[in-house]
LUMLUMDREN-2810 file (N, C-alpha, C; in Angstrom, 1 decimal):
<atoms>
<atom><aa>M</aa><ch>A</ch><at>N</at><xx>-8.4</xx><yy>139.5</yy><zz>-6.7</zz></atom>
<atom><aa>M</aa><ch>A</ch><at>CA</at><xx>-8.0</xx><yy>139.6</yy><zz>-8.1</zz></atom>
<atom><aa>M</aa><ch>A</ch><at>C</at><xx>-9.0</xx><yy>138.7</yy><zz>-9.0</zz></atom>
<atom><aa>A</aa><ch>A</ch><at>N</at><xx>-10.0</xx><yy>138.3</yy><zz>-8.4</zz></atom>
<atom><aa>A</aa><ch>A</ch><at>CA</at><xx>-10.9</xx><yy>137.4</yy><zz>-9.2</zz></atom>
<atom><aa>A</aa><ch>A</ch><at>C</at><xx>-11.7</xx><yy>138.2</yy><zz>-10.2</zz></atom>
<atom><aa>R</aa><ch>A</ch><at>N</at><xx>-11.8</xx><yy>137.6</yy><zz>-11.4</zz></atom>
<atom><aa>R</aa><ch>A</ch><at>CA</at><xx>-12.5</xx><yy>138.3</yy><zz>-12.5</zz></atom>
<atom><aa>R</aa><ch>A</ch><at>C</at><xx>-14.0</xx><yy>138.0</yy><zz>-12.5</zz></atom>
<atom><aa>V</aa><ch>A</ch><at>N</at><xx>-14.4</xx><yy>136.9</yy><zz>-11.7</zz></atom>
<atom><aa>V</aa><ch>A</ch><at>CA</at><xx>-15.8</xx><yy>136.6</yy><zz>-11.6</zz></atom>
<atom><aa>V</aa><ch>A</ch><at>C</at><xx>-16.2</xx><yy>136.9</yy><zz>-10.2</zz></atom>
<atom><aa>E</aa><ch>A</ch><at>N</at><xx>-17.1</xx><yy>137.8</yy><zz>-10.1</zz></atom>
<atom><aa>E</aa><ch>A</ch><at>CA</at><xx>-17.5</xx><yy>138.3</yy><zz>-8.8</zz></atom>
<atom><aa>E</aa><ch>A</ch><at>C</at><xx>-18.1</xx><yy>137.2</yy><zz>-7.9</zz></atom>
<atom><aa>S</aa><ch>A</ch><at>N</at><xx>-18.9</xx><yy>136.3</yy><zz>-8.5</zz></atom>
<atom><aa>S</aa><ch>A</ch><at>CA</at><xx>-19.5</xx><yy>135.3</yy><zz>-7.7</zz></atom>
<atom><aa>S</aa><ch>A</ch><at>C</at><xx>-18.5</xx><yy>134.3</yy><zz>-7.1</zz></atom>
<atom><aa>Y</aa><ch>A</ch><at>N</at><xx>-17.4</xx><yy>134.1</yy><zz>-7.9</zz></atom>
<atom><aa>Y</aa><ch>A</ch><at>CA</at><xx>-16.3</xx><yy>133.3</yy><zz>-7.4</zz></atom>
<atom><aa>Y</aa><ch>A</ch><at>C</at><xx>-15.6</xx><yy>133.9</yy><zz>-6.2</zz></atom>
<atom><aa>A</aa><ch>A</ch><at>N</at><xx>-15.4</xx><yy>135.2</yy><zz>-6.3</zz></atom>
<atom><aa>A</aa><ch>A</ch><at>CA</at><xx>-14.7</xx><yy>136.0</yy><zz>-5.2</zz></atom>
<atom><aa>A</aa><ch>A</ch><at>C</at><xx>-15.6</xx><yy>136.0</yy><zz>-4.0</zz></atom>
<atom><aa>E</aa><ch>A</ch><at>N</at><xx>-16.9</xx><yy>136.1</yy><zz>-4.2</zz></atom>
<atom><aa>E</aa><ch>A</ch><at>CA</at><xx>-17.8</xx><yy>136.1</yy><zz>-3.0</zz></atom>
<atom><aa>E</aa><ch>A</ch><at>C</at><xx>-17.8</xx><yy>134.7</yy><zz>-2.3</zz></atom>
<atom><aa>D</aa><ch>A</ch><at>N</at><xx>-17.8</xx><yy>133.6</yy><zz>-3.2</zz></atom>
<atom><aa>D</aa><ch>A</ch><at>CA</at><xx>-17.8</xx><yy>132.2</yy><zz>-2.6</zz></atom>
<atom><aa>D</aa><ch>A</ch><at>C</at><xx>-16.5</xx><yy>132.0</yy><zz>-1.9</zz></atom>
<atom><aa>A</aa><ch>A</ch><at>N</at><xx>-15.4</xx><yy>132.4</yy><zz>-2.4</zz></atom>
<atom><aa>A</aa><ch>A</ch><at>CA</at><xx>-14.1</xx><yy>132.2</yy><zz>-1.8</zz></atom>
<atom><aa>A</aa><ch>A</ch><at>C</at><xx>-14.0</xx><yy>133.0</yy><zz>-0.5</zz></atom>
<atom><aa>E</aa><ch>A</ch><at>N</at><xx>-14.6</xx><yy>134.2</yy><zz>-0.4</zz></atom>
<atom><aa>E</aa><ch>A</ch><at>CA</at><xx>-14.6</xx><yy>135.0</yy><zz>0.8</zz></atom>
<atom><aa>E</aa><ch>A</ch><at>C</at><xx>-15.4</xx><yy>134.3</yy><zz>1.9</zz></atom>
<atom><aa>K</aa><ch>A</ch><at>N</at><xx>-16.6</xx><yy>133.8</yy><zz>1.5</zz></atom>
<atom><aa>K</aa><ch>A</ch><at>CA</at><xx>-17.4</xx><yy>133.0</yy><zz>2.4</zz></atom>
<atom><aa>K</aa><ch>A</ch><at>C</at><xx>-16.7</xx><yy>131.8</yy><zz>3.0</zz></atom>
<atom><aa>Q</aa><ch>A</ch><at>N</at><xx>-16.0</xx><yy>131.1</yy><zz>2.2</zz></atom>
<atom><aa>Q</aa><ch>A</ch><at>CA</at><xx>-15.4</xx><yy>129.9</yy><zz>2.6</zz></atom>
<atom><aa>Q</aa><ch>A</ch><at>C</at><xx>-14.1</xx><yy>130.1</yy><zz>3.4</zz></atom>
<atom><aa>F</aa><ch>A</ch><at>N</at><xx>-13.3</xx><yy>131.1</yy><zz>2.9</zz></atom>
<atom><aa>F</aa><ch>A</ch><at>CA</at><xx>-12.0</xx><yy>131.2</yy><zz>3.5</zz></atom>
<atom><aa>F</aa><ch>A</ch><at>C</at><xx>-11.7</xx><yy>132.6</yy><zz>4.2</zz></atom>
<atom><aa>G</aa><ch>A</ch><at>N</at><xx>-12.7</xx><yy>133.5</yy><zz>4.2</zz></atom>
<atom><aa>G</aa><ch>A</ch><at>CA</at><xx>-12.5</xx><yy>134.8</yy><zz>4.8</zz></atom>
<atom><aa>G</aa><ch>A</ch><at>C</at><xx>-12.2</xx><yy>134.7</yy><zz>6.3</zz></atom>
<atom><aa>K</aa><ch>A</ch><at>N</at><xx>-12.8</xx><yy>133.7</yy><zz>7.0</zz></atom>
<atom><aa>K</aa><ch>A</ch><at>CA</at><xx>-12.6</xx><yy>133.6</yy><zz>8.4</zz></atom>
<atom><aa>K</aa><ch>A</ch><at>C</at><xx>-11.1</xx><yy>133.3</yy><zz>8.8</zz></atom>
<atom><aa>F</aa><ch>A</ch><at>N</at><xx>-10.3</xx><yy>132.9</yy><zz>7.8</zz></atom>
<atom><aa>F</aa><ch>A</ch><at>CA</at><xx>-8.9</xx><yy>132.6</yy><zz>8.1</zz></atom>
<atom><aa>F</aa><ch>A</ch><at>C</at><xx>-8.0</xx><yy>133.8</yy><zz>7.8</zz></atom>
<atom><aa>R</aa><ch>A</ch><at>N</at><xx>-8.6</xx><yy>134.9</yy><zz>7.4</zz></atom>
<atom><aa>R</aa><ch>A</ch><at>CA</at><xx>-7.8</xx><yy>136.1</yy><zz>7.1</zz></atom>
<atom><aa>R</aa><ch>A</ch><at>C</at><xx>-7.1</xx><yy>136.5</yy><zz>8.5</zz></atom>
<atom><aa>G</aa><ch>A</ch><at>N</at><xx>-5.8</xx><yy>136.7</yy><zz>8.4</zz></atom>
<atom><aa>G</aa><ch>A</ch><at>CA</at><xx>-5.1</xx><yy>137.1</yy><zz>9.7</zz></atom>
<atom><aa>G</aa><ch>A</ch><at>C</at><xx>-4.6</xx><yy>135.9</yy><zz>10.4</zz></atom>
<atom><aa>N</aa><ch>A</ch><at>N</at><xx>-4.9</xx><yy>134.7</yy><zz>10.0</zz></atom>
<atom><aa>N</aa><ch>A</ch><at>CA</at><xx>-4.4</xx><yy>133.4</yy><zz>10.6</zz></atom>
<atom><aa>N</aa><ch>A</ch><at>C</at><xx>-2.9</xx><yy>133.4</yy><zz>10.4</zz></atom>
<atom><aa>A</aa><ch>A</ch><at>N</at><xx>-2.1</xx><yy>132.8</yy><zz>11.3</zz></atom>
<atom><aa>A</aa><ch>A</ch><at>CA</at><xx>-0.6</xx><yy>132.8</yy><zz>11.2</zz></atom>
<atom><aa>A</aa><ch>A</ch><at>C</at><xx>-0.2</xx><yy>132.1</yy><zz>9.9</zz></atom>
<atom><aa>V</aa><ch>A</ch><at>N</at><xx>-0.8</xx><yy>131.1</yy><zz>9.5</zz></atom>
<atom><aa>V</aa><ch>A</ch><at>CA</at><xx>-0.4</xx><yy>130.4</yy><zz>8.3</zz></atom>
<atom><aa>V</aa><ch>A</ch><at>C</at><xx>-0.7</xx><yy>131.2</yy><zz>7.0</zz></atom>
<atom><aa>V</aa><ch>A</ch><at>N</at><xx>-1.8</xx><yy>131.9</yy><zz>7.0</zz></atom>
<atom><aa>V</aa><ch>A</ch><at>CA</at><xx>-2.1</xx><yy>132.8</yy><zz>5.9</zz></atom>
<atom><aa>V</aa><ch>A</ch><at>C</at><xx>-1.1</xx><yy>134.0</yy><zz>5.8</zz></atom>
<atom><aa>N</aa><ch>A</ch><at>N</at><xx>-0.8</xx><yy>134.5</yy><zz>7.0</zz></atom>
<atom><aa>N</aa><ch>A</ch><at>CA</at><xx>0.2</xx><yy>135.6</yy><zz>7.1</zz></atom>
<atom><aa>N</aa><ch>A</ch><at>C</at><xx>1.6</xx><yy>135.1</yy><zz>6.6</zz></atom>
<atom><aa>L</aa><ch>A</ch><at>N</at><xx>2.0</xx><yy>133.9</yy><zz>7.0</zz></atom>
<atom><aa>L</aa><ch>A</ch><at>CA</at><xx>3.2</xx><yy>133.3</yy><zz>6.5</zz></atom>
<atom><aa>L</aa><ch>A</ch><at>C</at><xx>3.3</xx><yy>133.1</yy><zz>5.0</zz></atom>
<atom><aa>A</aa><ch>A</ch><at>N</at><xx>2.2</xx><yy>132.6</yy><zz>4.4</zz></atom>
<atom><aa>A</aa><ch>A</ch><at>CA</at><xx>2.1</xx><yy>132.5</yy><zz>3.0</zz></atom>
<atom><aa>A</aa><ch>A</ch><at>C</at><xx>2.2</xx><yy>133.8</yy><zz>2.3</zz></atom>
<atom><aa>Q</aa><ch>A</ch><at>N</at><xx>1.6</xx><yy>134.8</yy><zz>2.8</zz></atom>
<atom><aa>Q</aa><ch>A</ch><at>CA</at><xx>1.7</xx><yy>136.2</yy><zz>2.2</zz></atom>
<atom><aa>Q</aa><ch>A</ch><at>C</at><xx>3.1</xx><yy>136.7</yy><zz>2.3</zz></atom>
<atom><aa>E</aa><ch>A</ch><at>N</at><xx>3.7</xx><yy>136.5</yy><zz>3.4</zz></atom>
<atom><aa>E</aa><ch>A</ch><at>CA</at><xx>5.1</xx><yy>137.0</yy><zz>3.6</zz></atom>
<atom><aa>E</aa><ch>A</ch><at>C</at><xx>6.0</xx><yy>136.3</yy><zz>2.6</zz></atom>
<atom><aa>L</aa><ch>A</ch><at>N</at><xx>5.9</xx><yy>135.0</yy><zz>2.5</zz></atom>
<atom><aa>L</aa><ch>A</ch><at>CA</at><xx>6.7</xx><yy>134.2</yy><zz>1.6</zz></atom>
<atom><aa>L</aa><ch>A</ch><at>C</at><xx>6.5</xx><yy>134.7</yy><zz>0.1</zz></atom>
<atom><aa>R</aa><ch>A</ch><at>N</at><xx>5.3</xx><yy>135.0</yy><zz>-0.2</zz></atom>
<atom><aa>R</aa><ch>A</ch><at>CA</at><xx>5.0</xx><yy>135.4</yy><zz>-1.6</zz></atom>
<atom><aa>R</aa><ch>A</ch><at>C</at><xx>5.7</xx><yy>136.8</yy><zz>-1.8</zz></atom>
<atom><aa>N</aa><ch>A</ch><at>N</at><xx>5.5</xx><yy>137.7</yy><zz>-0.9</zz></atom>
<atom><aa>N</aa><ch>A</ch><at>CA</at><xx>6.0</xx><yy>139.0</yy><zz>-1.0</zz></atom>
<atom><aa>N</aa><ch>A</ch><at>C</at><xx>7.6</xx><yy>139.1</yy><zz>-1.0</zz></atom>
<atom><aa>T</aa><ch>A</ch><at>N</at><xx>8.2</xx><yy>138.2</yy><zz>-0.2</zz></atom>
<atom><aa>T</aa><ch>A</ch><at>CA</at><xx>9.6</xx><yy>138.4</yy><zz>0.0</zz></atom>
<atom><aa>T</aa><ch>A</ch><at>C</at><xx>10.4</xx><yy>137.3</yy><zz>-0.8</zz></atom>
<atom><aa>Q</aa><ch>A</ch><at>N</at><xx>9.8</xx><yy>136.2</yy><zz>-1.1</zz></atom>
<atom><aa>Q</aa><ch>A</ch><at>CA</at><xx>10.6</xx><yy>135.1</yy><zz>-1.8</zz></atom>
<atom><aa>Q</aa><ch>A</ch><at>C</at><xx>10.0</xx><yy>134.7</yy><zz>-3.1</zz></atom>
<atom><aa>G</aa><ch>A</ch><at>N</at><xx>8.8</xx><yy>135.3</yy><zz>-3.4</zz></atom>
<atom><aa>G</aa><ch>A</ch><at>CA</at><xx>8.2</xx><yy>134.9</yy><zz>-4.7</zz></atom>
<atom><aa>G</aa><ch>A</ch><at>C</at><xx>7.5</xx><yy>133.5</yy><zz>-4.7</zz></atom>
<atom><aa>V</aa><ch>A</ch><at>N</at><xx>7.2</xx><yy>133.0</yy><zz>-3.5</zz></atom>
<atom><aa>V</aa><ch>A</ch><at>CA</at><xx>6.6</xx><yy>131.7</yy><zz>-3.3</zz></atom>
<atom><aa>V</aa><ch>A</ch><at>C</at><xx>5.1</xx><yy>131.9</yy><zz>-3.7</zz></atom>
<atom><aa>S</aa><ch>A</ch><at>N</at><xx>4.6</xx><yy>131.1</yy><zz>-4.6</zz></atom>
<atom><aa>S</aa><ch>A</ch><at>CA</at><xx>3.2</xx><yy>131.2</yy><zz>-5.0</zz></atom>
<atom><aa>S</aa><ch>A</ch><at>C</at><xx>2.7</xx><yy>129.9</yy><zz>-5.7</zz></atom>
<atom><aa>Y</aa><ch>A</ch><at>N</at><xx>1.5</xx><yy>130.0</yy><zz>-6.2</zz></atom>
<atom><aa>Y</aa><ch>A</ch><at>CA</at><xx>0.9</xx><yy>128.9</yy><zz>-6.9</zz></atom>
<atom><aa>Y</aa><ch>A</ch><at>C</at><xx>0.9</xx><yy>127.6</yy><zz>-6.0</zz></atom>
<atom><aa>D</aa><ch>A</ch><at>N</at><xx>1.4</xx><yy>126.5</yy><zz>-6.6</zz></atom>
<atom><aa>D</aa><ch>A</ch><at>CA</at><xx>1.3</xx><yy>125.2</yy><zz>-5.9</zz></atom>
<atom><aa>D</aa><ch>A</ch><at>C</at><xx>2.4</xx><yy>125.1</yy><zz>-4.8</zz></atom>
<atom><aa>A</aa><ch>A</ch><at>N</at><xx>3.4</xx><yy>126.0</yy><zz>-4.7</zz></atom>
<atom><aa>A</aa><ch>A</ch><at>CA</at><xx>4.4</xx><yy>125.9</yy><zz>-3.7</zz></atom>
<atom><aa>A</aa><ch>A</ch><at>C</at><xx>3.8</xx><yy>126.1</yy><zz>-2.3</zz></atom>
<atom><aa>V</aa><ch>A</ch><at>N</at><xx>2.8</xx><yy>126.9</yy><zz>-2.2</zz></atom>
<atom><aa>V</aa><ch>A</ch><at>CA</at><xx>2.2</xx><yy>127.1</yy><zz>-0.9</zz></atom>
<atom><aa>V</aa><ch>A</ch><at>C</at><xx>1.5</xx><yy>125.8</yy><zz>-0.4</zz></atom>
<atom><aa>M</aa><ch>A</ch><at>N</at><xx>0.8</xx><yy>125.1</yy><zz>-1.3</zz></atom>
<atom><aa>M</aa><ch>A</ch><at>CA</at><xx>0.1</xx><yy>123.9</yy><zz>-0.9</zz></atom>
<atom><aa>M</aa><ch>A</ch><at>C</at><xx>1.2</xx><yy>122.8</yy><zz>-0.6</zz></atom>
<atom><aa>S</aa><ch>A</ch><at>N</at><xx>2.2</xx><yy>122.8</yy><zz>-1.4</zz></atom>
<atom><aa>S</aa><ch>A</ch><at>CA</at><xx>3.3</xx><yy>121.8</yy><zz>-1.2</zz></atom>
<atom><aa>S</aa><ch>A</ch><at>C</at><xx>3.9</xx><yy>122.0</yy><zz>0.2</zz></atom>
<atom><aa>M</aa><ch>A</ch><at>N</at><xx>4.0</xx><yy>123.2</yy><zz>0.6</zz></atom>
<atom><aa>M</aa><ch>A</ch><at>CA</at><xx>4.6</xx><yy>123.5</yy><zz>1.9</zz></atom>
<atom><aa>M</aa><ch>A</ch><at>C</at><xx>3.6</xx><yy>123.1</yy><zz>3.0</zz></atom>
<atom><aa>A</aa><ch>A</ch><at>N</at><xx>2.3</xx><yy>123.3</yy><zz>2.8</zz></atom>
<atom><aa>A</aa><ch>A</ch><at>CA</at><xx>1.3</xx><yy>123.0</yy><zz>3.8</zz></atom>
<atom><aa>A</aa><ch>A</ch><at>C</at><xx>1.3</xx><yy>121.6</yy><zz>4.2</zz></atom>
<atom><aa>I</aa><ch>A</ch><at>N</at><xx>1.5</xx><yy>120.7</yy><zz>3.3</zz></atom>
<atom><aa>I</aa><ch>A</ch><at>CA</at><xx>1.4</xx><yy>119.3</yy><zz>3.7</zz></atom>
<atom><aa>I</aa><ch>A</ch><at>C</at><xx>2.6</xx><yy>118.9</yy><zz>4.6</zz></atom>
<atom><aa>H</aa><ch>A</ch><at>N</at><xx>3.6</xx><yy>119.7</yy><zz>4.8</zz></atom>
<atom><aa>H</aa><ch>A</ch><at>CA</at><xx>4.7</xx><yy>119.4</yy><zz>5.6</zz></atom>
<atom><aa>H</aa><ch>A</ch><at>C</at><xx>4.5</xx><yy>120.0</yy><zz>7.0</zz></atom>
<atom><aa>L</aa><ch>A</ch><at>N</at><xx>3.4</xx><yy>120.7</yy><zz>7.3</zz></atom>
<atom><aa>L</aa><ch>A</ch><at>CA</at><xx>3.1</xx><yy>121.3</yy><zz>8.6</zz></atom>
<atom><aa>L</aa><ch>A</ch><at>C</at><xx>2.2</xx><yy>120.4</yy><zz>9.4</zz></atom>
<atom><aa>T</aa><ch>A</ch><at>N</at><xx>2.4</xx><yy>120.5</yy><zz>10.7</zz></atom>
<atom><aa>T</aa><ch>A</ch><at>CA</at><xx>1.5</xx><yy>119.7</yy><zz>11.6</zz></atom>
<atom><aa>T</aa><ch>A</ch><at>C</at><xx>0.1</xx><yy>120.2</yy><zz>11.6</zz></atom>
<atom><aa>D</aa><ch>A</ch><at>N</at><xx>0.0</xx><yy>121.5</yy><zz>11.7</zz></atom>
<atom><aa>D</aa><ch>A</ch><at>CA</at><xx>-1.3</xx><yy>122.2</yy><zz>11.7</zz></atom>
<atom><aa>D</aa><ch>A</ch><at>C</at><xx>-1.2</xx><yy>123.7</yy><zz>11.5</zz></atom>
<atom><aa>A</aa><ch>A</ch><at>N</at><xx>-2.2</xx><yy>124.3</yy><zz>11.2</zz></atom>
<atom><aa>A</aa><ch>A</ch><at>CA</at><xx>-2.2</xx><yy>125.8</yy><zz>10.9</zz></atom>
<atom><aa>A</aa><ch>A</ch><at>C</at><xx>-2.0</xx><yy>126.6</yy><zz>12.1</zz></atom>
<atom><aa>D</aa><ch>A</ch><at>N</at><xx>-2.2</xx><yy>126.1</yy><zz>13.3</zz></atom>
<atom><aa>D</aa><ch>A</ch><at>CA</at><xx>-2.0</xx><yy>126.9</yy><zz>14.5</zz></atom>
<atom><aa>D</aa><ch>A</ch><at>C</at><xx>-0.6</xx><yy>127.0</yy><zz>15.0</zz></atom>
<atom><aa>H</aa><ch>A</ch><at>N</at><xx>0.2</xx><yy>126.0</yy><zz>14.8</zz></atom>
<atom><aa>H</aa><ch>A</ch><at>CA</at><xx>1.5</xx><yy>126.0</yy><zz>15.4</zz></atom>
<atom><aa>H</aa><ch>A</ch><at>C</at><xx>2.6</xx><yy>126.0</yy><zz>14.4</zz></atom>
<atom><aa>L</aa><ch>A</ch><at>N</at><xx>2.3</xx><yy>125.8</yy><zz>13.1</zz></atom>
<atom><aa>L</aa><ch>A</ch><at>CA</at><xx>3.3</xx><yy>125.9</yy><zz>12.0</zz></atom>
<atom><aa>L</aa><ch>A</ch><at>C</at><xx>4.5</xx><yy>125.1</yy><zz>12.2</zz></atom>
<atom><aa>K</aa><ch>A</ch><at>N</at><xx>4.4</xx><yy>123.9</yy><zz>12.9</zz></atom>
<atom><aa>K</aa><ch>A</ch><at>CA</at><xx>5.6</xx><yy>123.1</yy><zz>13.1</zz></atom>
<atom><aa>K</aa><ch>A</ch><at>C</at><xx>5.7</xx><yy>122.1</yy><zz>12.0</zz></atom>
<atom><aa>L</aa><ch>A</ch><at>N</at><xx>6.9</xx><yy>121.8</yy><zz>11.6</zz></atom>
<atom><aa>L</aa><ch>A</ch><at>CA</at><xx>7.2</xx><yy>120.8</yy><zz>10.5</zz></atom>
<atom><aa>L</aa><ch>A</ch><at>C</at><xx>7.0</xx><yy>119.4</yy><zz>11.0</zz></atom>
<atom><aa>K</aa><ch>A</ch><at>N</at><xx>6.3</xx><yy>118.6</yy><zz>10.1</zz></atom>
<atom><aa>K</aa><ch>A</ch><at>CA</at><xx>6.2</xx><yy>117.2</yy><zz>10.4</zz></atom>
<atom><aa>K</aa><ch>A</ch><at>C</at><xx>7.6</xx><yy>116.6</yy><zz>10.1</zz></atom>
<atom><aa>L</aa><ch>A</ch><at>N</at><xx>8.0</xx><yy>115.8</yy><zz>11.0</zz></atom>
<atom><aa>L</aa><ch>A</ch><at>CA</at><xx>9.3</xx><yy>115.1</yy><zz>10.8</zz></atom>
<atom><aa>L</aa><ch>A</ch><at>C</at><xx>9.0</xx><yy>113.6</yy><zz>10.7</zz></atom>
<atom><aa>R</aa><ch>A</ch><at>N</at><xx>9.6</xx><yy>113.0</yy><zz>9.7</zz></atom>
<atom><aa>R</aa><ch>A</ch><at>CA</at><xx>9.4</xx><yy>111.6</yy><zz>9.5</zz></atom>
<atom><aa>R</aa><ch>A</ch><at>C</at><xx>10.8</xx><yy>110.9</yy><zz>9.6</zz></atom>
<atom><aa>A</aa><ch>A</ch><at>N</at><xx>10.8</xx><yy>109.8</yy><zz>10.3</zz></atom>
<atom><aa>A</aa><ch>A</ch><at>CA</at><xx>12.1</xx><yy>109.0</yy><zz>10.4</zz></atom>
<atom><aa>A</aa><ch>A</ch><at>C</at><xx>12.2</xx><yy>108.3</yy><zz>9.0</zz></atom>
<atom><aa>R</aa><ch>A</ch><at>N</at><xx>13.4</xx><yy>108.4</yy><zz>8.5</zz></atom>
<atom><aa>R</aa><ch>A</ch><at>CA</at><xx>13.7</xx><yy>107.7</yy><zz>7.2</zz></atom>
<atom><aa>R</aa><ch>A</ch><at>C</at><xx>14.4</xx><yy>106.4</yy><zz>7.5</zz></atom>
<atom><aa>T</aa><ch>A</ch><at>N</at><xx>14.0</xx><yy>105.4</yy><zz>6.9</zz></atom>
<atom><aa>T</aa><ch>A</ch><at>CA</at><xx>14.7</xx><yy>104.1</yy><zz>7.1</zz></atom>
<atom><aa>T</aa><ch>A</ch><at>C</at><xx>15.5</xx><yy>103.8</yy><zz>5.8</zz></atom>
<atom><aa>L</aa><ch>A</ch><at>N</at><xx>16.7</xx><yy>103.6</yy><zz>6.0</zz></atom>
<atom><aa>L</aa><ch>A</ch><at>CA</at><xx>17.6</xx><yy>103.3</yy><zz>4.9</zz></atom>
<atom><aa>L</aa><ch>A</ch><at>C</at><xx>17.5</xx><yy>101.7</yy><zz>4.7</zz></atom>
<atom><aa>A</aa><ch>A</ch><at>N</at><xx>17.3</xx><yy>101.3</yy><zz>3.5</zz></atom>
<atom><aa>A</aa><ch>A</ch><at>CA</at><xx>17.2</xx><yy>99.9</yy><zz>3.2</zz></atom>
<atom><aa>A</aa><ch>A</ch><at>C</at><xx>18.5</xx><yy>99.4</yy><zz>2.6</zz></atom>
</atoms>
C-alpha cells in the first residue's frame, strides 16, 4: 500500500525475507480477525521471546 515506490522497494529488500515467518503470519491473522494494527503489533512483539517460537516472556513481579 506504499505510495512511494522507492519506499516499497526498500521495505521489500529489508523485510521481504520474513514473508511467511510465523510471527508475520500471526500479525496478519490478528489484523484480519481482531483489528490489531499500528503500534499494537510492536507492543506485542516486545513481550515475545523470539520470532521463531512466539513464547511469551514472563517476568516475576515483586510486591513491595
